[in-house]
N, C-alpha and C positions, 0 to 999 in steps of 0.2 A: 485443605490437602496440599501436603508436599507436592512439590514439582517433580518429577522423574525427566530428565531430559532422553531423546530417544539414540543419543550416538553420545560414548563417552569418547573425552578429549583424548589426542595420542600427541605422539612428539611432531613439533612444528616441520611443515613441508612447503617450499616455497611456489609447487605449480598442483594447480586444482582441476585445471581444465585437460580433459581427453583431447579433445576437439577446439581448436582456439579459433576457429572461423565461427562468427556470429551468423552467417549464412546458412552452416548445417546444419544449426540449432535453430532455425527458422522453418528449413525445410521440414523438421518434425512435428511443427504448430498443428495442422490438421489432425494428427494421430491423437497428438494428446488433447485438443480442445474435442474432439469426440469423446473421449473416453471422461472428459471433465461434464460433459452435458448428458451423459448415462448415467450416473451416480449423483449428479446435484438435486435433482428430487427427493432423492430417500435422505442425503446429508441434512436439506431442509427443513424437511416433516420432522426427522428425528433428532435434529439439533447435534449430529455425530461432526466428530472431526474426518473431514477429509483426507486421513492419512495416503491411502490409492491416490488420491489425483495431486497431492505435494508429491510423493515420488515420483510419479509419473513425470513433473516438470522439472525434478532435479534429473532424474534419468537422460531426458532429451536436450540437457545443457542449459535449458532455461534460466533454473534460478539462480547459476553464476555467469550468467550472458555480461554482468557489467564488471566484472572484478578485470582491474587494469591488466593494462600488458605488462607491466613491469612486475606484476604479482604471477603471471604465468597465465592470465584468464584472458578472453575474447578481449576486454575492454570497447563493449559497445556502447554506442553515444545515445541519446536521448531518443532519437528518431527512431533506432533501433526498439529500444525498450516500449518507448511508447506504441510500437506497430507489434509486439508480442503482447502488450497488456490487455489491447482491444480484443483481439484475438483470444486470448483467454478469457476475457469478459464474457464474449458468446457463449464459453461452456462451464461456466460456473464463477461467479461472480467474486464470491468467497475464495477462494482457491487464488481468483488473480489478484483480489487486493495484500494476499499474503504474501506473495510473489512480489507484487510493487513494492512493498514493506522491506522486504531483505534486499534487493534490487538497486532500491536506494542508499541503502548503507554501503553496498562496495561500490556503486557509482562514487559517493563522495567521497571514500579513501583514495579512489582513483584521483582525483580531483586533488582534494587539500591533505591526507593521510591523517584523519583526526585521529584514528586509533594509533596507539601505542605500537611500535613493530611487533612485538614479541606476542601481545595478545590478538593482531589481528594473523599472526602466523598459525595463533592455535585456531582462528576461525576457518581459515583456508584449510587446515588439516579436516575439520570435521565436515566442512563443505567439499572435500575427497570423500570423505568417508559414506557419508550422505546428507538427505534434507538437514540444512543448519540454517534454520529459521531467524531471522533477526527482529525482534517488536522494538515498538518506540512509545514510550510512556512518556506525553509532552501534554505540558499544563493547557488549559484551554483558554484561547484567545482573551488579552484582558484582563486574565487573573495569574494569581502568583501559582508555583507549583504545588499538588498537593502532598508531593512528597519532601523531607527537610532530611539535610546532611548536619550529622553532628562529628568533630574531631573527639575521636576517642583513645588513646593510646598514640596505635602508631597506623592508625585507617579512618579511613569515613563511616559512618554509620546513618544507614537508610533508614528512613521510618515517615510511613503512611500509607494511604490508599488509594491507587490511581483504579478508575472505573472503564470497565469496557476495553481491555487490552486484546488485540486481535489477535486468534492465535496463541495464547497464553498457556493452553495445554500443552503444546509440544514446541515452543522456540527452544532454543539453545542459548541465547542470550537477549539481554533487555537492553536499551538506552534510554535511561530514565535522567527525566530533567526533574533536577531537585534544586531548592534553595538553601544555602549554608547559615547556619545557625552561629554566622561572627556577628563581630559589632558594626562590618560592613559588609552586611550579606551580600552573596553572589549568585548569580544561577547559572548553572553550567551541566554538564552532561554525565553520567555515570555509569560506566560498563558492568552489568551484572549479569553473573550467569545464571541459566533460570535454575538450575539447581543448588543456589548458593542456600547455606544456613542463614534463618529470618526471611526467606521469603517463601508465599505461599500464593495460591489461588485458590480464590473462593470459588467454585462452578454453581454460581447463581445465574447466569445471563441466560435468559429469554426472552431474545430481543424479535422486532418485529422481521427484521430481513438481516442479509447476510449470515444466518443464522450458522453456516456451516464454519464460520471464522471464528466461534465457540468466545466472544468476545467477554471474557469473565476479568473480574475483578484479580487484581494484583494487591495483595498484602504486603507491607515490608516491616519490618520489626526487628531493627537493628541489626540490619544484611550488612555484613562487612565489606567498603571498596578500600582497595588498596590506592595509593597516590598513584600508580601507574593507570590505574583503569578510571580516573579521575579529571572531565576536560573542563578544566575551570578557567574561565576567561580572568585577566590580573584587573579589569574593571569590574564594575558592580552589575551594570547594563550592559552586555552586548548587543549589537542590531543583526539583524539575521541577513544573511547573506542572500540578495535576490537570487542567484543563481541555484540554490539549494531549493530555496522556496520552488521556486520556477519545474523544475524536477517534480518534485512532489506533486504540484500542482495539476503539470500536465500527464506524471504517471495514474494519480486517480482519476482522472477526465477522460483518460482512455479508457479505465476500466469503466466507468458511468456510459461511455458511448459503445464500448462492445455489449452490454448490456440491451443498451436500448437498439440496438443492430437486431440482437436474439428476439428481441420483441416483434419487433418489427417484420421480419422474417418470420416469424410462427404465425400470425396475424395474415398477411399474406399468402400464405400456405391456405390458412381455414376461408380464405373469400376468394381463393382461386375459382375463375371463370366466370366473377361478378363482374358484370360490365358497370353498374352502377358504382362501384367501387374501386375503380381505375384510378380515378382522378383524385380522390382525397390521398390512396395508399401511393401515387405518384408524388404528390405535395411534401408526405411526410418523408418518403425517400430523398427528396431532392433537398429538404432542411436537412434532415440526418450528415449527408451526405456532403453536405458545406461545412457542418460543423466539423465532421472529420477531417476535414481536409485544411479546416482553420486549424487544429490540434496539431495536425501532422507534418502540417509546413511550416509551424514555429518552430515544433520540435527540430526540422533539420535547418531552420534559420541558425537557431539557438547553437547547436553541433559547430556550426560555422561561424559564428558570431555571438560570444557571450554576452554581448550588450543585448540581443534580442530578448533576455529573458526578463525585460521589463514589460514586457508585453503580455506575458503569462498570467496576471488577475484578470485580465479582460477578456483573454480568449477560453479561459475556463470556466467565465461566469457563462458567457453566450453559449459556449456547446455544454453544460450543465445544466441551463435553459431549455435548450433545444432537446437533448438527450430525453428529459423529464417531461418534456411535452409529447415526445415522442412515444413515449409510453403508454401516456394518458391517450392520446387519440387512439393507439394501437388497439386498448383496450376499449374505447366506445365503437369503435368500429366491429368490432369481434362480439358486442354485446355478454349476454350474458355467462358464456361459453370462457369467455376472459377470465372471471372471478371464480372460474372451478378449478379446485385442489389440483385434477386431475390433470390439468393443464398447466404448462411452464407460466402463461404470463402473467399471473397473478405474485409468483414469484419474483419474475423482473422488475414488478411494479415495488413490490417490498424491497427489493436490493437496489433499485433507483432511489427509493428514499433514504435507506439507508447510508449509501455511498455519499450523497449530498452531504451529509454532517459533517463525512472527513474532509471537505472543503471548507475556506474561509467562507464565513457569512457573507451573503451580498450586500447587507447592509454596510459591513467593512470595507469590502472592494469599492462600492459603490463610493461612500464617503471619503476614499482617500484620493479616488480620481479626481472627485469635484476639487478638495482641496487642493489639490496640484494645480487645477486648473485656475482655480477661484483664488490661491494663495492666502487664504486664511483657515 
């Protein structure tokens, strides 16, 4: 089905934020989280996109929090971003993940400006008019991109099918990782308007968790991308920047921790007054608090010293394990009620499982750590 964007592009404008202080946006978080939580079960049950929730995040200034100050934005760092995403994860993990994906693009633009100036001004204008979600279609680790880019006439043509794109039906832009069909193929990023001819959405998603994120497949059949929207390296195999990877790993982990915290809070309320459950609930709270401190602490350190980003794979692995274990144990403590669809705990469990697929595989992280120590 063709994708119709929610917002029509207008003339470029340099300023998107009415309120340039991250602290003010953070003050609005509790109200937004409550709104997300109130509709999360409905969207999860029906598999419907949370337009109202995304709108609320945007209106609170949270969807544009990481737009750089040189572009007229708040310029929030990783610590504020992690804080926001952890809180949003308590309300609705799907909305939190969609928010994370967009915030990461703005943050990267503030650091390294990969988007061409004209295209980014266009995105800023759309962000000023309403929620302008940005999605990413990246290759699976260790595999070539599912999308190829062929030079035809005066533009690149993208062809391929990318599975499970969060927010596919409501995105304004997509950053598509593709491999060129050149004599020396290169892998790079192509910035594509979501309403471009040759781009369609296959609404076949029926995922276990993060159902409101509407992770449909994206079909590209000769979608044209000009040279101004092609972010291609000069060498065939560019290395990923560790700071970019750290932002994504800690952002997604923050959503995961927020979901786990919501699960523990529900179980604790369910067990309120039970003296037999004090110690196991206290144990879960202690472990989860430790994981939260790890992620928030590393985010703050990375803001102060980007070299700290090298610790992100280890921290996200430990925190993700703790989050997953917290939800599992919270369900065990709650008993059969925890699996009742009338309660949120089973949704938190499914969302937790799905969120972990958004992070690097444990085997890959551990192998890299071991290789660094053993030198082989």
